[in-house]
Z-matrix of the N, CA and C atoms (Angstrom, degrees):
N
C 1 1.374
C 2 1.499 1 110.53
N 3 1.354 2 116.32 1 -42.35
C 4 1.533 3 117.41 2 -179.23
C 5 1.482 4 111.33 3 -57.57
N 6 1.409 5 114.62 4 -39.25
C 7 1.399 6 118.18 5 176.00
C 8 1.454 7 120.63 6 -51.56
N 9 1.351 8 111.54 7 -42.43
C 10 1.517 9 116.93 8 -177.99
C 11 1.521 10 109.52 9 -72.76
N 12 1.312 11 119.61 10 -27.46
C 13 1.451 12 121.60 11 179.96
C 14 1.529 13 106.94 12 -70.26
N 15 1.304 14 116.96 13 -41.14
C 16 1.527 15 120.77 14 -179.06
C 17 1.502 16 106.51 15 -66.66
N 18 1.250 17 122.15 16 -46.11
C 19 1.515 18 124.99 17 175.23
C 20 1.454 19 111.98 18 -56.00
N 21 1.250 20 120.82 19 -47.02
C 22 1.537 21 119.24 20 178.92
C 23 1.513 22 111.70 21 -64.14
N 24 1.408 23 117.96 22 -40.49
C 25 1.422 24 119.34 23 -179.83
C 26 1.530 25 110.74 24 -65.29
N 27 1.259 26 120.33 25 -37.70
C 28 1.411 27 121.56 26 177.08
C 29 1.623 28 112.17 27 -64.19
N 30 1.301 29 116.71 28 -42.86
C 31 1.444 30 122.27 29 177.70
C 32 1.547 31 111.63 30 -62.31
N 33 1.348 32 115.26 31 -36.33
C 34 1.462 33 117.00 32 -170.76
C 35 1.574 34 116.87 33 -99.50
N 36 1.390 35 110.72 34 23.24
C 37 1.494 36 115.21 35 -178.22
C 38 1.459 37 108.58 36 -62.85
N 39 1.314 38 118.92 37 148.23
C 40 1.517 39 122.34 38 179.96
C 41 1.458 40 102.44 39 -116.51
N 42 1.389 41 114.02 40 131.70
C 43 1.453 42 120.51 41 170.26
C 44 1.529 43 108.44 42 -96.84
N 45 1.323 44 114.65 43 130.10
C 46 1.489 45 123.27 44 179.99
C 47 1.497 46 105.47 45 -102.91
N 48 1.322 47 117.44 46 120.70
C 49 1.419 48 123.57 47 167.73
C 50 1.480 49 114.16 48 -91.63
N 51 1.367 50 113.98 49 159.15
C 52 1.438 51 117.75 50 -179.44
C 53 1.519 52 109.70 51 -71.10
N 54 1.375 53 114.27 52 124.44
C 55 1.414 54 119.16 53 -178.83
C 56 1.523 55 117.05 54 -90.93
N 57 1.400 56 114.24 55 -23.74
C 58 1.482 57 119.72 56 -178.59
C 59 1.523 58 107.93 57 -139.00
N 60 1.379 59 112.69 58 162.79
C 61 1.462 60 117.50 59 178.85
C 62 1.647 61 104.87 60 -133.07
N 63 1.350 62 111.41 61 152.31
C 64 1.491 63 118.08 62 171.09
C 65 1.526 64 109.55 63 -71.34
N 66 1.329 65 114.91 64 168.28
C 67 1.468 66 119.71 65 170.07
C 68 1.524 67 112.72 66 -53.36
N 69 1.320 68 113.49 67 -42.87
C 70 1.536 69 118.65 68 -175.23
C 71 1.547 70 107.83 69 -64.70
N 72 1.338 71 117.03 70 -46.29
C 73 1.466 72 124.18 71 176.65
C 74 1.486 73 113.42 72 -55.17
N 75 1.398 74 112.17 73 -49.05
C 76 1.505 75 113.49 74 176.83
C 77 1.474 76 114.79 75 -59.10
N 78 1.314 77 114.59 76 -38.97
C 79 1.509 78 121.90 77 -177.19
C 80 1.592 79 106.46 78 -62.31
N 81 1.267 80 111.26 79 -47.06
C 82 1.455 81 117.17 80 -179.63
C 83 1.508 82 113.22 81 -63.07
N 84 1.362 83 119.35 82 -41.46
C 85 1.422 84 125.01 83 -179.89
C 86 1.512 85 112.93 84 -65.72
N 87 1.358 86 112.08 85 -39.34
C 88 1.472 87 118.54 86 -172.24
C 89 1.575 88 111.50 87 -96.19
N 90 1.272 89 120.49 88 -12.97
C 91 1.451 90 125.02 89 -176.42
C 92 1.521 91 111.50 90 70.77
N 93 1.340 92 116.20 91 21.48
C 94 1.422 93 122.51 92 177.92
C 95 1.540 94 107.63 93 -105.24
N 96 1.266 95 116.03 94 154.93
C 97 1.592 96 118.77 95 -174.58
C 98 1.533 97 108.51 96 -78.00
N 99 1.353 98 114.67 97 156.29
C 100 1.410 99 118.17 98 -178.43
C 101 1.512 100 109.31 99 -70.15
N 102 1.300 101 125.69 100 -35.27
C 103 1.525 102 123.09 101 172.23
C 104 1.600 103 109.24 102 -54.91
N 105 1.282 104 115.68 103 -44.70
C 106 1.439 105 117.75 104 -174.80
C 107 1.621 106 108.28 105 -66.87
N 108 1.316 107 116.69 106 -38.53
C 109 1.462 108 117.38 107 179.00
C 110 1.588 109 111.62 108 -66.10
N 111 1.336 110 108.72 109 -42.26
C 112 1.573 111 110.85 110 173.19
C 113 1.520 112 114.45 111 -61.93
N 114 1.281 113 117.18 112 -37.22
C 115 1.470 114 122.78 113 174.86
C 116 1.526 115 113.08 114 -60.03
N 117 1.338 116 114.53 115 -44.41
C 118 1.456 117 117.76 116 -179.16
C 119 1.528 118 111.97 117 -69.12
N 120 1.416 119 115.92 118 -31.49
C 121 1.474 120 119.20 119 171.66
C 122 1.472 121 111.95 120 -61.17
N 123 1.443 122 111.26 121 -50.86
C 124 1.524 123 118.42 122 178.40
C 125 1.498 124 114.80 123 -53.62
N 126 1.315 125 116.64 124 -40.63
C 127 1.537 126 127.47 125 -179.98
C 128 1.499 127 108.49 126 -71.64
N 129 1.320 128 119.60 127 -17.53
C 130 1.359 129 120.14 128 -177.68
C 131 1.461 130 117.96 129 84.87
N 132 1.351 131 113.00 130 6.06
C 133 1.513 132 118.43 131 179.59
C 134 1.606 133 109.87 132 -77.64
N 135 1.265 134 118.39 133 -33.52
C 136 1.407 135 122.43 134 -177.28
C 137 1.556 136 109.52 135 -117.79
N 138 1.373 137 116.71 136 112.80
C 139 1.396 138 119.55 137 -177.17
C 140 1.518 139 112.94 138 -70.27
N 141 1.318 140 115.03 139 143.61
C 142 1.488 141 122.24 140 -176.85
C 143 1.528 142 108.41 141 -148.91
N 144 1.334 143 113.50 142 157.60
C 145 1.395 144 117.14 143 -179.71
C 146 1.550 145 108.82 144 -129.52
N 147 1.292 146 121.69 145 139.83
C 148 1.410 147 128.98 146 -177.98
C 149 1.512 148 106.80 147 -95.57
N 150 1.367 149 114.72 148 133.41
C 151 1.452 150 123.96 149 179.62
C 152 1.637 151 100.69 150 -131.70
N 153 1.294 152 114.83 151 93.63
C 154 1.449 153 115.12 152 -169.20
C 155 1.508 154 114.73 153 64.58
N 156 1.327 155 115.35 154 -123.68
C 157 1.488 156 116.54 155 175.65
C 158 1.574 157 110.75 156 -94.49
N 159 1.273 158 113.83 157 2.05
C 160 1.521 159 115.91 158 -175.87
C 161 1.487 160 111.52 159 -96.61
N 162 1.257 161 118.21 160 137.06
C 163 1.487 162 126.92 161 174.37
C 164 1.492 163 107.68 162 -99.78
N 165 1.283 164 112.29 163 130.92
C 166 1.506 165 119.90 164 176.07
C 167 1.435 166 111.29 165 -129.24
N 168 1.432 167 114.98 166 137.27
C 169 1.434 168 121.89 167 176.39
C 170 1.486 169 110.31 168 -114.49
N 171 1.324 170 116.93 169 121.09
C 172 1.432 171 121.63 170 179.05
C 173 1.470 172 113.47 171 -62.84
N 174 1.349 173 122.33 172 146.85
C 175 1.433 174 123.83 173 -175.34
C 176 1.538 175 105.01 174 -63.97
N 177 1.207 176 118.43 175 -39.09
C 178 1.548 177 119.51 176 -177.43
C 179 1.472 178 109.59 177 -65.62
N 180 1.330 179 121.18 178 -39.57
C 181 1.490 180 124.28 179 174.90
C 182 1.545 181 109.40 180 -60.11
N 183 1.353 182 113.31 181 -46.98
C 184 1.467 183 117.42 182 -179.78
C 185 1.518 184 111.50 183 -60.28
N 186 1.297 185 119.05 184 -41.35
C 187 1.478 186 123.22 185 177.31
C 188 1.556 187 110.91 186 -59.90
N 189 1.354 188 113.60 187 -47.18
C 190 1.453 189 120.25 188 178.76
C 191 1.475 190 112.93 189 -54.38
N 192 1.417 191 114.36 190 -49.61
C 193 1.462 192 123.30 191 -177.34
C 194 1.523 193 107.56 192 -66.33
N 195 1.311 194 122.28 193 -43.46
C 196 1.441 195 116.74 194 179.51
C 197 1.572 196 111.41 195 -69.35
N 198 1.310 197 120.28 196 -31.24
C 199 1.393 198 122.49 197 174.34
C 200 1.560 199 118.84 198 -61.43
N 201 1.364 200 111.52 199 -23.20
C 202 1.526 201 117.69 200 -178.71
C 203 1.456 202 107.53 201 -84.15
N 204 1.274 203 126.04 202 -12.56
C 205 1.444 204 127.77 203 -175.62
C 206 1.530 205 109.14 204 -64.29
N 207 1.341 206 115.31 205 156.65
C 208 1.483 207 120.98 206 179.30
C 209 1.473 208 108.88 207 -75.35
N 210 1.324 209 113.88 208 140.49
C 211 1.446 210 120.46 209 175.25
C 212 1.544 211 107.04 210 -89.77
N 213 1.348 212 116.25 211 131.61
C 214 1.435 213 117.14 212 -178.69
C 215 1.577 214 107.13 213 -106.62
N 216 1.322 215 115.11 214 151.35
C 217 1.494 216 118.88 215 -176.74
C 218 1.439 217 109.32 216 -102.08
């Protein structure tokens, strides 16, 4: 019986992906500067959420922001 519980646990493992990034992480991912990311947040162009003193940007909001950028030829 214990063997079947272990098998079920292994099959039902959940992988958690990162849902949000800090300003520094977004700057690194996008190759934009941290001051520019903060400016875009202040302008309201990039959505962010405050958790205490920490600012987090959801991956979905980052994708939306990047999709709004101009396409160069």
